[in-house]
N, C-alpha and C positions, 0 to 999 in steps of 0.2 A: 454571268452569274447563274448558278444552277436554279432551275425552276423548283417550285414547291413540290410538284409531283415527283420530280426526279430524286429530290433529297429525302422525301418522307414516304416513298412508295410503300415501304413495309410497315408504316405506322398508321394507315388509314383507319383501321379498326379502332386503334387506340384513341383517335380523335373523337369518336362517338362518345367515349367515356370521360372526356375532358370537360372541366367547367367552361361555361360559355365565354367567360372573359378571357380565359387562357386560349381557347380556340380562336377567338377574335384577334388575340395578340399574334398568333402564328399566321393567321390568314391575311395579315397586312402585306404578305409577299415581299418582305424586305423593304417596304417603304420606311422612311425615317422612324427608327424605333424609339425615339425620345418622345413621340407624341403620346398623350394619354389615351388609353384604350379601356373603356369601361371603368372599373374601379382600380385598375392596376396603377401602381405608382410609376413615376418616370424611371427609366432604366438607371439603376444606381451607377453604372459604369460611365454615364455621361455627366456625372456631377464632377465637373472639372476641378473644383476646389480640393478634391481628394488628392490631387497631384501637386498642390502648392505647398510651399513653406516646409518642405521636408529635407532632412539632412542625409547625404550620402557620404560615407567614408571615402576620402579622395582615392585611396588605393584601389577601391572597388569600382572605380569608373573605367578601369582598363580591362579589356577582355583577357589579357594575360593573367590577371589575378585569378579569374575564374577557371581558366585552363589549368593553371598550376594547382589550384585547389582540387579540381576534378582528377588530375593525374595522381595527386596524393591519395585521394579517396579510392581510386582504382587500385593503387598499389596495396593499400591497407586490405582491401577485399581479396586481392590475389594472395596475400600472405595468409589470410584467414582460411584459405582453401587447404592449407597444410594441416589436415585433421589430426587432432590429438586422440589417439585410440588407446591410450594407456588407461589402466584401471584407476578410478578416482579413490585415492586413499582417504581423502577428506571431502566432505560436502558441506558447504555453507549456503544456507538459504536466507536471503534478505527479503523481507516483506514490508513494503511501504503501504501501510493501511490507508485506504482511500486515496491512493496516489494515482489519480487519473492521468492520462497522457497530457491533458492541458495543465495539470499541476506540475508535471515534469517540465513542460515548456516554459511556464511562468517562472519556475525556480531557476531554470537555466538562464533566462534573461536577467533575473534578479542577481544571480551570481556574477554575471558579467558587468552589470551596472554598479555593483558594489566595488568593482575594480576600477571604476571610472570609464568603462567602455560602453558602447551602445547596448551590448548584452545579447543580441540575437545570435551572434556568432559564437557564443560560449558553448562549452560542452561539459556535461556532468561526468563524474568518474565512471559510472556504470554505462554511460552512452558510448564509452570507448571499447566496450566489450565487443568481440567480433561477431557475435550472433544475436539477433533480435527477432522475437516473434510476437504473436498476439495470443491472449488467453480469453476464452469465452467464460464469462463469470456467472451465468444464470445458475440457479440451484434447482433441485428436483421439482419444487412446486412454486417457484417464483421467478418472474422475468428479471426483476432487479433483486440482487441478493443482499445478505447481511454478512457480517464477519464470521458468523458461526458455520453456516453451510459451506462457505468458501473455504474456511480452515479445514473442514472435513475433506474437501476436494483436493486442495493442494498439499495436504499433509498425509491424508489417508488414501487418496486415490479413488474416492467414491463420492458422488454427489448425493446430498441428502436434503431434507426439508429446511426451510428458512428457520433460523433461531436454534437449530439443533446441532449438536457436536458429537462426532465419533460414533454415530449410529446410522443405520440404513434408513431409507425413506419409508420403511415399514413402520417406524415409530411416529406416533402422532404427538403434536405439541402438548407439553405438560403431562405426558403419560409416563409416570414414574416407573411403574412395573415393567413396561416394555423397554424403557431405557436401561434398566438394570439387568435385562435378560442378555446373557453373553451371546445368544444366537443373533441378536440385533447389533452387536458391536462390530466395529471395523478397526483394524489395527493401523498404526501410523508408521511412517518411515523411521521414527525414533525407536519403535519396537524392533523394526527390521535391523537397524544399525546395532542395537544392543545385542541382538541374537548373533551378530557377526563379530562380537567382541569389541566394538567401537565405543568410545566415550560419547556422551550425548548431553544436550542441554538447550536452554533458550535464554534469550535476552529480550526485554521489551521495555517500552517507556510507559506502558499502561500497567495494569495489575498482573501479578503472576497467574491469576485466575481469570483473566480476560478471555474473550472468545478466541482470538487468534492463537496465542500460545497454547490454550487448552486443547486445540485440535491435535496436539502432539501426544496428549495423555488422557483426556477425559471422555466420558460417555454420558451425555445428558440429553433430556428432551426439552431443555430450556437453558440457554446460555447464561441466563441471569441467576442460576442457582450457584452462585460463587461460594456461599457459605450456608449453613443450616437455616439461619435467619431469613435469607433470601427465599429459600424454599417455602418456609412458613408464610411468607408474605404473598408469594405467587399462588400457592394452593393451600389455604389455611387448614383444610381437613386432612391433609396427607400425614401419614406416619413417617416422619423424617428418618427414622431408624431403618426404613426400607428403601430410602432414596438418598444415596450418598452424594453430598455436595462436591463441587469441583475442588475446593481446597483440600478436603479430606482425601479425594482421589489422588491428588498430586503427591501428598505426603505418604500415603499408606499403600497405594496400588502401583503395579507395574504399568507402564514404564516410568512413571513420574518419580517414584521413590528411588530409582536408580540413576537419576540425572546427576551429572557431576557439577552442572552449572544451572542456576536459576536466578535471574536478576530482573528487577522491575519494581513496581510498587504494590500496594494492597496488603499491608501488614495486618490490618483489622480483620481480614477474612480468616486469619489463622489463630486469633486469640479470643478468649471469652470476654463478654461485655462487662465483666467485673475487674478486668485487668487493663492497665494503661499500656499502650505500645511504646516503642522507643522513639516515637515522633510526637508524643504528648497527647494522643487521643485514645479513647477507650476502644477496646476490641468490639467485634460485632457478633460473635457467636453466642447463642443462647444455650447450647448444649454443654457448656462448661469445659470444652476441650481446648487444650493448649497445644496446637499442632506444631508450633515451633519447638517446644520441648520434646515432642514426639520425634520430630525430624532429627534434632540434635542427638537424642539417645540412639538413633539408628545409624549415625555416622560419626564414628569415633574421631576421625580426622576431618570432620566437616566444620565449617565456620559460618556463622550468621553475621553479616555486616549490614550496617544501616546508614553509613555516610560515606562521602567521597574519600575523605582522608584515609579512613581505615581500608577501603578497597584498594586505593593506589599504593598503599604501603604494605600490602599483603604479600608474603613470601609464598608463592604458589608451589614451590618445591616441597613445602612442609604440610600442605593440605591436599585432600582428595576431593572434597566437595565444597562448593560455595553457594549459599543462599543469600543473595543481596536483596534487601527490601528497603527501598529508599523513600518510602512515603506510606502514610496510612491508607491512602487510596491511590489514584493514578499519580505518576510523577508529574512535575510541573512542566509547562511549555518551556523549551530552552530559553526563550526570551525572558521568562519570569523566574527561572530557577536560581536558587542561591548556590553559586559555585563552591561554597564551603561545605555544602551539605549533599548536593546531588551531582553524581558523575554524569558526564555526557554519554551519549550512545557509543561514541567512538572509544571512550575510556572503558566502558563496560565490555565492549567487544575485545579490546586489547587484553584485558585480564582474563577473559574467558578463553581466548585462543591460546594464551600462554599455558593455562591449566590443561586444556584439552589436548594440547600438543604433547603432553607427557606420555600419552598412549601410543605405542609404536604401531598399533593396528589402525590408528586414525580416529576420526570423529565425524559426527553429524551435529550441527548446531543451527537453530532457527533464531534469527535476529530481526526484530520488528521495530520499525519507526512508527509506533502506534498512534502518535499524536498528530500526524498529518491529517488523519481522519477527523480528529476533534476540531482542528482548525477549520477544516472545510465544513463540518457540521455547523460551526458557529458563523460561517460565511466570513471568516477572518483570513483572507488570502495571504495577508502578511505573515500570519502565524503558520499557515500550512506550507507556504514556500520556505520559510525559515526552517521548519522541521524537516522538510525535504533536503535542504542543504546540510543539515546535521546528519541525516541519513546517508547522504552520499559521501560525507567525510568518513563515516564508519566503514563504508564499502571500500573506499580507497585504502584505508588502513589495513583492512583484511587482505586486500590484494598485495599490499606491500609486505605483509607478514607471512604470506604463503607463497608456494611455488605453483604457477599455473600448470606445470607438468603433472602434478599429482593432486591438485585441489580444484574441485568444481565449485564455482560460485554462480548461483542463480539469483537474480534480482527480479522481483515482480510485485504486483499489487493484488489485493483481494477483490477490490471493486473500484468503480469510478465515483466521481461526484459531478453534478451538473454545472461545472465551472466553464464559462466560455471566455474566449479571447477574441474580441470583435471590434468592428468599426474599421477605420483606415488610419490607425495611429502611425505616425512617422517613425523612422528608424531611430532607436534610442529613446523613444517616448517612455517616461518612467512607468514601469509595468504595474506599480501599485498606486497609480494616480489616474487622473482624467486623461481621456483621449483628446489631446489639444487640437486635433485636425478635423474633428467631426462633431456634429450637433444633432439633437433630435429634431422632430418636426416643429417644435416650438423654439428652436434656437438655443436650447440648453445643452451644454457639453455633457458627455456621459463617460463613465469609467470604462477602461479597456477590459477589465475583469468584471464579470457579472455572474450571478448564480440564477438558475431557473427558479429555485425554491428556497425561501428563507424568511428571515424576520423583518428586514427593513426594505421598504420600497421607496422611501424618501419622496413622498407625494405631498402636495399642499392640499388645502381643503377642497379644491376643485378636482382633485385627482391628477393634477399635472406634476411632472417631475420637478423637484427643486434643484437649484444650482448648487453643486457640491464643491465649487471652486474654493480652495483654501480650507476645506473641511476634511480632506483626505490626507494620507501620508503616514499616519501613526500605525504601528504594528497591530494595534488592537481595533483598527477601524473595521466596522462591519460593512462589507460590500453590498451593493444593491442586488436585489432579487426581484423576480417578476411575480411569483405566486407566494402569498403570505402564509407562513406556518410558524410554529413556535420553535422549530429547529430545522436546519438544512437536512436534506435527504441524500440517499445514494443515487447512483445512475447505473444504467445497464450497459454502458459502453464496454467494448473489449479493453483490456489493459495490456501493458507491455510486459515482455519477458526478455531479460538481458542475461546472456550466459557467457562464461569464460572458463576454460580448463578442459579436462577430459570429457569427450563426447558432448561438448557444448553445441556442436552443430545440430544435435537432435532437437534443440529448442527453437529452431527457426520455423517460420510459417505460422499457420493458425492452429491452435491447440485447444482441446477441451482442458479446462483448468484441472480436472481430475487426472489428466495424463502426467502432470508435472512430477509428482513423487515417483511414479513408475519409471520415468526417464532418469531421475536422479539415482534410483535404485539400480537401474540397468548399468549406469556408469560406474557405480561403486561395487557392483557384484553382491548386492544384498537383497533380501526379500525372497518371495516365492515365485516371482515371475521370471521371464527370460532376462538374462544378464549378459554383459559383455564377456564374461568369463566362461560362458557355456561352450563346451567343446573346444576351448582355446587355452593354451598354457598361459598362466598368469604372467603379466609383464613384470 
């Protein structure tokens, strides 16, 4: 056995900086490491019960299973080396809001378990894409971002301050005058696509004026300025006529007014508070403006749809523009939605692509699974994983409807959430339930999924965890968290990027989030930066 000095000869200086207990742990010179040293717990790997009562699929007990699996993976990667260097006629960007890598993993397992399998071996539609990378999500002034500064990064190619959209970091929070100054504006890939003659649009399960889609068209110093009433609430003394809200920017300003497709919720942001919307609630605007009438007047062959049946029966050959608004505010979680009223994300995606495909110059569309984030904020992992599975269905449909030879599809997230998958649960352990193989120090079983920050700690009057046996399993169950707040928070982890189609290989590795739209523009030969078509004949 190697001596301590031989193994750690380069780390002697580091030992001086180590806590005393940890130094003592190392200094035992490989004596039995299960003995207690100072305040250190017993080595967790010597808890032999972690290896008991676990299931292994019989076919996986053979080494040939894993060899065959590895050879298949090798071949897939060799095939991926055949780079697609064709110009991207179409670009589809899918954004799973709040879809951390652990959310992806949990959804993958849930998908498999819904099929009656153990789940861990399952694969999501976008995980089949040949190129995968990581995106750094911090914003200009924040270590952990929100959905506004990130939208500015992945749609405009510039990092800005937290809560701000479509402006440089020169603009301070709530600074109306600075946010309206064109010198502080940054353009989006939707702008660049329109300048190249492409059709554009977006789909979301949140509101049309929510932070993520707004990154494609708005310029504000506060993401919550969705209508004029919101501005008055945020900064009561402001002259709202000098500070245009997001809904008004979408309908009256470029590039928003030129979108062929807009689908989501949030009808109230477009109507005066004296008028009832198509979902039975009063509008929210105090300025008396009916922006839906304004939009309709601007688009002779445009239609406003408010329910699933109308959308699915729409003849896209007879319309040029669609504004689909399927709720007064956000759309409902898929698990709670009325299928007679609200279309799924996949259904909205299908109609959108059919309309956009009419343009022989191609299109750019942004499609967001926006309620993954809301599920994680509520610490309802059952909801966030279900929303992720709805998201992956839309991605699979888009891939089925398009040709990977000319359509670049990029799937990513704006930010993470502090969701953990922990303990030593056995293979096939129900991902949305307790870890049946492990217990805490008091002998109480704990959930496999937990959040660092949230609303429910499930403690008794003595501060000890209560037993949740028989209390979990429902889709609306609020999972345990460690730090108590009134709502779950974001996390600063890197998020995944999954790419397929022309120049998809550019999305591998570790990237600044703000590089993403520049890479999409490069592949599509749009924008003012370098492109794949520079000094090369078009394919």
